[in-house]
Phi, psi and omega in degrees: 000130176296166181296320179301320184285329170299314180296315180300318177290339174284317184274330178230080187291142176274142183243144175303129178294351179260298190260354180065021176280144177298136177277144173279168184302336183271345185271151182230116172072312185231143185281163185302312184306308180299312180311310186285354176265000180282126180266120181267131181289150180282157177306312177303322176292322177294321179292323176296319181288332174301312181298327183278322189269323195235323186308318187300319183270333176065031174274330180250123193270339173190163176206158176220146175225141192281322188221164174275119176289121183226134173299135175063029179238167186303325183297318174300304180304320183296311180295319181295331183293332176283309190292319192242334184252012176062030180276066189303327175300325179295330179286316180300314173305314176301315173301324178292325177294313181307311184295326182287317186292316188243033179306304184300316184295323179289319177297331175295337179288331179059046189284149178264340189200146174251126172239120174289140179301124191278157170269152166294153188296326179295312186292317178293330171298317182294319181273330180096349181192166174255118179302321185296338169294329177282328173297311179302322178290327177295313182295322177297320184294322176289314191259352179066033179252133179294154184248142170224126181254012190238350185282337183234131173243146172267114184259350180243121176285119184249146174287159181305142182283343197305320190251020184258143175274180194299317180297316183290323173303315181297313180298327185292320182262005182297133182050037182277339188239151171217150173273153183264323183223106183288325181305322185276352178251345183296127180074006181268160171255121193238144173250121172262136183242138179211166182278305180230143174247136187242272180279334187088009181300313185296303180299325185294315177298320174290325171296323171307308188288332183287313180294333172299329179277358174106009180289142181288314174228146171226133186238154177249133177228123191224147178300309185214159177231130186281130176278146178250000000 
């Protein structure tokens, strides 16, 4: 770290996005203590979740999630810092982590394009940004895959999925998305990026319209997966 950055850290200390402890010069976004509390799911667990969530309909061809989402744990605080506190650097950091953890797996997808799951324009207007765009940006920087934010739109304003059961979640996001340009999706391999996956209803609905537009493959990449 340069002398200028040391001085900035002294006068404007960087804080861990999880525990709010002052970061040391070598730590980025999250302190080492919180980082080592992040639980990474096994490949077997993710493969099992794929069979449960996506295999029956075949809209999503494969997926990966970096961490197990747990309430009141560092992963929740880290994601919420991006989603609600405008900590954009944390979003890019999470994207870079995903790219690093799953580098070889993602490369096997041979993807042409990354699309962050879009927010409805009213929700984006209220929040001011789409947190998934920053996660996607981090992945793109590491893996040199272009990002598009304009090929898919969320046309249905949906209530939060947090307190809905699986059937309600599916109905809530039904017909929520539409594609803008079929020509730019036809024959492409697409990675959909989002912060947390629970039942997979949202990404399945988004993947469905992308497949309808002619995409060859659709994959999912998520910061965390909610355990049940």
